C-alpha positions as a printed NumPy array, in Angstrom:
array([[ 18.615, -29.068,   2.096],
       [ 17.415, -29.36 ,  -1.339],
       [ 18.76 , -26.8  ,  -3.723],
       [ 16.42 , -24.781,  -5.951],
       [ 16.594, -25.165,  -9.676],
       [ 19.525, -23.884, -11.575],
       [ 18.347, -23.582, -15.299],
       [ 20.722, -24.204, -18.183],
       [ 20.795, -21.676, -20.872],
       [ 18.996, -24.036, -23.269],
       [ 15.99 , -24.44 , -20.694],
       [ 15.986, -20.638, -19.922],
       [ 15.784, -19.926, -23.725],
       [ 12.991, -22.495, -24.459],
       [ 10.959, -20.977, -21.625],
       [ 11.689, -17.329, -22.754],
       [ 10.466, -18.314, -26.183],
       [  7.36 , -19.861, -24.882],
       [  6.667, -16.777, -22.67 ],
       [  7.213, -14.406, -25.582],
       [  4.818, -16.262, -27.982],
       [  1.92 , -16.204, -24.969],
       [  2.635, -12.275, -24.794],
       [  2.331, -11.904, -28.401],
       [ -0.827, -13.728, -28.538],
       [ -2.377, -11.848, -25.647],
       [ -1.482,  -8.498, -27.012],
       [ -3.142,  -9.511, -30.423],
       [ -6.201, -10.556, -28.858],
       [ -6.292,  -7.314, -26.683],
       [ -9.377,  -5.358, -27.161],
       [ -9.444,  -1.825, -28.355],
       [-12.257,  -0.854, -25.758],
       [ -9.884,   0.286, -23.081],
       [ -8.105,   2.743, -25.632],
       [-11.46 ,   3.88 , -27.166],
       [-12.945,   4.688, -23.562],
       [ -9.807,   6.42 , -22.155],
       [ -9.583,   8.517, -25.589],
       [-13.237,   9.69 , -25.066],
       [-12.504,  10.521, -21.486],
       [ -9.356,  12.606, -22.182],
       [-10.755,  14.409, -25.255],
       [-13.291,  15.955, -22.926],
       [-10.746,  16.835, -20.443],
       [ -8.406,  18.572, -23.   ],
       [-11.494,  20.219, -24.507],
       [-12.257,  21.332, -20.945],
       [ -8.639,  22.57 , -20.707],
       [ -8.826,  24.448, -23.924],
       [-12.174,  26.143, -23.189],
       [-10.849,  27.288, -19.45 ],
       [ -7.647,  28.954, -21.021],
       [ -9.482,  30.287, -24.279],
       [ -7.202,  27.815, -26.35 ],
       [ -4.068,  27.974, -24.039],
       [ -3.96 ,  31.92 , -24.814],
       [ -4.786,  32.65 , -21.275],
       [ -3.099,  30.182, -19.014],
       [ -1.641,  32.719, -16.865],
       [ -4.99 ,  34.046, -15.794],
       [ -6.791,  30.651, -15.63 ],
       [ -3.855,  28.916, -13.861],
       [ -5.352,  28.473, -10.436],
       [ -8.364,  27.296, -11.932],
       [ -6.634,  24.816, -13.954],
       [ -4.378,  23.596, -11.281],
       [ -6.97 ,  23.146,  -8.742],
       [ -9.181,  20.68 , -11.085],
       [ -7.879,  17.19 , -11.246],
       [ -9.129,  16.635, -14.783],
       [ -7.813,  20.087, -16.252],
       [ -4.385,  19.478, -14.04 ],
       [ -3.96 ,  16.169, -15.833],
       [ -4.461,  17.497, -19.289],
       [ -2.13 ,  20.351, -18.377],
       [  0.806,  18.309, -17.444],
       [  0.381,  16.734, -21.197],
       [  0.827,  19.847, -22.796],
       [  4.847,  19.298, -22.46 ],
       [  6.752,  17.333, -24.894],
       [  7.141,  14.97 , -23.452],
       [  4.485,  15.171, -20.644],
       [  5.72 ,  15.901, -17.276],
       [  4.601,  14.03 , -14.047],
       [  3.214,  15.239, -10.952],
       [  6.428,  14.618,  -8.771],
       [  8.509,  16.028, -11.454],
       [  6.47 ,  19.   , -11.911],
       [  6.633,  19.69 ,  -8.208],
       [ 10.429,  19.264,  -8.08 ],
       [ 11.169,  21.385, -11.197],
       [  8.758,  24.437,  -9.932],
       [  9.714,  24.04 ,  -6.207],
       [  6.211,  23.466,  -5.497],
       [  5.713,  21.932,  -1.94 ],
       [  2.422,  20.361,  -3.049],
       [ -0.304,  20.235,  -5.879],
       [ -3.06 ,  20.232,  -3.361],
       [ -5.74 ,  22.667,  -4.299],
       [ -5.789,  24.271,  -0.879],
       [ -1.858,  24.642,  -0.796],
       [ -2.033,  26.393,  -4.161],
       [ -4.52 ,  28.954,  -3.362],
       [ -2.267,  29.665,  -0.479],
       [  0.75 ,  30.305,  -2.649],
       [  0.304,  32.201,  -5.834],
       [  3.998,  32.258,  -6.638],
       [  4.064,  28.384,  -6.717],
       [  1.135,  28.569,  -9.359],
       [  3.122,  30.934, -11.397],
       [  6.235,  28.693, -11.272],
       [  4.191,  25.539, -12.402],
       [  2.782,  27.486, -15.256],
       [  6.395,  28.533, -16.543],
       [  7.809,  25.075, -16.106],
       [  5.133,  23.564, -18.443],
       [  5.368,  26.651, -20.953],
       [  8.981,  25.945, -20.97 ],
       [  8.455,  22.571, -22.289],
       [  5.478,  23.122, -24.303],
       [  5.199,  20.88 , -27.258],
       [  5.911,  23.472, -30.214],
       [  4.592,  20.845, -32.775],
       [  1.186,  20.538, -31.139],
       [  0.564,  24.053, -29.942],
       [  2.498,  26.385, -32.463],
       [  0.29 ,  29.303, -31.907],
       [  1.223,  29.725, -28.418],
       [  4.763,  30.661, -28.818],
       [  3.713,  32.736, -31.747],
       [  1.302,  34.807, -29.363],
       [ -1.82 ,  34.243, -31.697],
       [ -5.163,  32.318, -31.736],
       [ -5.009,  29.057, -33.397],
       [ -7.023,  28.24 , -36.424],
       [ -9.633,  25.632, -36.47 ],
       [ -7.405,  22.81 , -38.034],
       [ -4.603,  23.436, -35.366],
       [ -6.957,  23.44 , -32.671],
       [ -8.57 ,  20.382, -33.646],
       [ -5.461,  18.508, -34.364],
       [ -3.82 ,  19.641, -31.045],
       [ -6.939,  18.333, -29.008],
       [ -6.921,  15.003, -30.919],
       [ -3.09 ,  14.401, -30.52 ],
       [ -3.24 ,  15.386, -26.744],
       [ -6.178,  12.88 , -26.086],
       [ -4.361,  10.333, -27.817],
       [ -1.142,  10.596, -26.146],
       [ -2.982,  10.604, -22.819],
       [ -5.194,   7.475, -23.888],
       [ -2.264,   5.729, -25.054],
       [ -0.308,   6.261, -21.817],
       [ -3.389,   5.272, -19.488],
       [ -4.083,   1.911, -21.545],
       [ -0.362,   0.866, -21.561],
       [ -0.311,   1.619, -17.704],
       [ -3.462,  -0.145, -17.069],
       [ -2.002,  -3.172, -19.296],
       [  0.862,  -3.516, -17.026],
       [ -1.021,  -3.42 , -13.721],
       [ -3.794,  -5.75 , -14.787],
       [ -1.06 ,  -8.23 , -16.115],
       [  0.751,  -8.114, -12.794],
       [ -2.53 ,  -8.652, -10.809],
       [ -3.505, -11.375, -13.03 ],
       [ -0.123, -13.217, -12.579],
       [ -0.235, -12.582,  -8.842],
       [ -3.849, -14.178,  -8.638],
       [ -2.515, -17.342, -10.847],
       [  0.455, -17.626,  -8.161],
       [ -2.032, -17.411,  -5.235],
       [ -4.296, -20.053,  -6.897],
       [ -1.606, -22.435,  -7.477],
       [ -0.408, -22.09 ,  -3.765],
       [ -4.002, -22.76 ,  -2.458],
       [ -4.523, -25.435,  -5.126],
       [ -1.299, -27.134,  -3.71 ],
       [ -2.481, -27.263,  -0.141],
       [ -0.553, -24.11 ,   1.01 ],
       [ -2.461, -21.881,   3.581],
       [ -2.762, -18.262,   3.243],
       [ -2.335, -16.273,   6.288],
       [ -2.478, -12.331,   6.911],
       [ -0.006,  -9.928,   5.567],
       [  2.637,  -8.959,   8.021],
       [  6.238,  -7.208,   8.409],
       [  8.668,  -9.783,   8.625],
       [ 12.065,  -8.497,  10.177],
       [ 13.159, -11.756,  11.648],
       [ 13.015, -15.171,  10.352],
       [ 10.699, -15.995,  13.233],
       [  8.028, -13.661,  12.111],
       [  7.563, -15.114,   8.717],
       [  4.617, -17.353,   8.224],
       [  4.736, -21.061,   9.38 ],
       [  5.853, -24.137,   7.13 ],
       [  3.451, -24.396,   4.512],
       [  1.824, -21.015,   4.726],
       [  2.206, -17.864,   2.721],
       [  1.232, -14.121,   2.867],
       [  0.563, -11.949,   0.202],
       [  2.625,  -8.44 ,  -0.445],
       [  4.445,  -8.103,   2.716],
       [  7.631,  -6.359,   3.892],
       [ 10.512,  -8.672,   4.318],
       [ 13.402,  -6.904,   6.014],
       [ 13.313,  -3.551,   4.167],
       [ 12.119,  -4.695,   0.69 ],
       [  8.401,  -5.674,  -0.143],
       [  7.574,  -9.08 ,  -1.664],
       [  4.586,  -9.966,  -3.625],
       [  4.425, -13.039,  -1.377],
       [  6.279, -14.758,   1.394],
       [  6.192, -18.362,   1.707],
       [  7.702, -20.607,   4.197],
       [  9.124, -23.786,   2.89 ],
       [  8.487, -27.22 ,   4.49 ],
       [ 12.324, -27.254,   5.56 ],
       [ 11.839, -23.774,   7.208],
       [ 13.338, -21.59 ,   4.857],
       [ 11.875, -18.359,   3.574],
       [ 10.902, -17.957,  -0.038],
       [  9.871, -14.446,  -0.921],
       [  7.956, -14.435,  -4.471],
       [  8.137, -11.495,  -6.992],
       [  5.916, -11.472,  -9.64 ],
       [  7.288,  -9.746, -12.766],
       [  5.658,  -9.159, -16.133],
       [  7.592,  -7.503, -18.907],
       [  6.453,  -5.893, -22.108],
       [  9.838,  -5.868, -23.9  ],
       [ 13.216,  -7.227, -23.712],
       [ 14.722,  -3.853, -22.8  ],
       [ 12.304,  -3.272, -20.101],
       [ 12.914,  -6.604, -18.772],
       [ 16.192,  -5.258, -17.303],
       [ 14.215,  -2.953, -15.046],
       [ 11.653,  -5.485, -13.845],
       [ 14.171,  -8.421, -13.37 ],
       [ 17.77 ,  -7.378, -12.844],
       [ 17.197,  -3.757, -11.215],
       [ 14.498,  -4.909,  -9.063],
       [ 13.875,  -8.458,  -8.317],
       [ 17.517,  -9.455,  -8.561],
       [ 18.424,  -6.625,  -6.259],
       [ 15.918,  -7.395,  -3.876],
       [ 17.272, -11.226,  -3.843],
       [ 20.72 , -10.039,  -2.893],
       [ 19.193,  -7.651,  -0.264],
       [ 17.367, -10.488,   1.438],
       [ 20.167, -12.948,   1.26 ],
       [ 22.482, -10.368,   2.919],
       [ 20.029,  -9.427,   5.588],
       [ 18.563, -13.095,   6.293],
       [ 21.536, -15.304,   5.256],
       [ 22.215, -17.056,   2.319],
       [ 21.032, -20.368,   3.703],
       [ 17.804, -19.007,   5.249],
       [ 16.244, -17.314,   2.002],
       [ 15.426, -18.436,  -1.251],
       [ 14.286, -15.56 ,  -3.405],
       [ 12.369, -16.164,  -6.547],
       [ 10.696, -14.871,  -9.4  ],
       [  7.566, -15.704, -11.473],
       [  8.261, -14.51 , -14.906],
       [  5.851, -13.528, -17.759],
       [  6.214, -11.637, -20.87 ],
       [  9.645, -10.73 , -22.859],
       [ 13.103, -11.281, -21.562],
       [ 16.536, -11.409, -22.908],
       [ 18.335, -14.632, -22.255],
       [ 21.364, -12.823, -20.949],
       [ 19.41 , -10.907, -18.486],
       [ 17.861, -14.146, -17.246],
       [ 21.186, -15.672, -16.927],
       [ 22.428, -12.862, -14.876],
       [ 19.577, -12.849, -12.366],
       [ 20.042, -16.365, -11.829],
       [ 23.879, -15.93 , -11.163],
       [ 22.791, -13.255,  -8.541],
       [ 20.868, -15.637,  -6.506],
       [ 17.391, -15.254,  -7.863],
       [ 15.402, -18.424,  -8.541],
       [ 13.441, -18.236, -11.787],
       [  9.955, -19.831, -12.65 ],
       [  7.506, -18.983, -15.423],
       [  3.978, -18.192, -15.115],
       [  3.15 , -20.724, -17.921],
       [  4.676, -23.396, -15.756],
       [  3.817, -22.938, -12.223],
       [  4.038, -26.714, -11.754],
       [  7.843, -26.605, -11.801],
       [  7.637, -24.291,  -8.828],
       [  5.158, -26.47 ,  -6.84 ],
       [  7.169, -29.316,  -7.537],
       [ 10.241, -27.748,  -5.952],
       [  8.417, -26.549,  -2.99 ],
       [  6.99 , -30.208,  -2.426],
       [ 10.539, -31.451,  -2.746],
       [ 11.67 , -29.338,   0.476],
       [  8.69 , -31.352,   2.437],
       [ 10.397, -34.527,   1.462],
       [ 13.699, -33.204,   2.742]])
């Protein structure tokens, strides 16, 4: 069988630099439209929360109304410094659910949720709450603006990551189709026999116990799970590449056998060279979104074999 590419440090460094430069260019060209729209949306939500709670001075009395309104609940979670997620809020407050019906039936849970958020309240943004007084106009306006900006920045960042990954997946799928590979329905693959046929691929399917963005059957019958990874920082690359994709690669090789599966990752964005080298040593084959032709060339070589 033809071995997959094993890139040298020099090759990895070169592609790493190119991917970083592409990332820089895209970020500089990114419009402010998404952030501005998100800011306007969340500004209205924070204003709504302030109105419902009389500038946060009556959170206890208005708690049920706030927690059962999705827009107000979203703004409520951002009162903390730092903000608290839905899951963390449920866990820390020992609340079984944030479902409005469940909350209406459990007033004790409502009280615990409010206490949790007030314990972590951002004192810089909302100094008057701890001092048990009403805010002056400047304090109120500054708090609303800061909260809306915090929420908008978080949403814009999350949307950027999501859209970058979707864009990369679309490019990989288009490359597969352009190379004559055939897309088949998504499936659960628990044995080698359940994978697509040679020259076929399926999108986002469960391979053993871990999900892959694509599962492709190579021409020589091996299975090639593909993970699409976009990293917005060298630090973030550890999570995306080494703690996720490389771990999946080790799991798939263990479950299906080292000779039966060829795990690979298509990378875009910013990575550290030593993290790339570590992932490759652990059995993950690396390709780049800016050079999908390298992946297609190797796939074609498995046909010749």
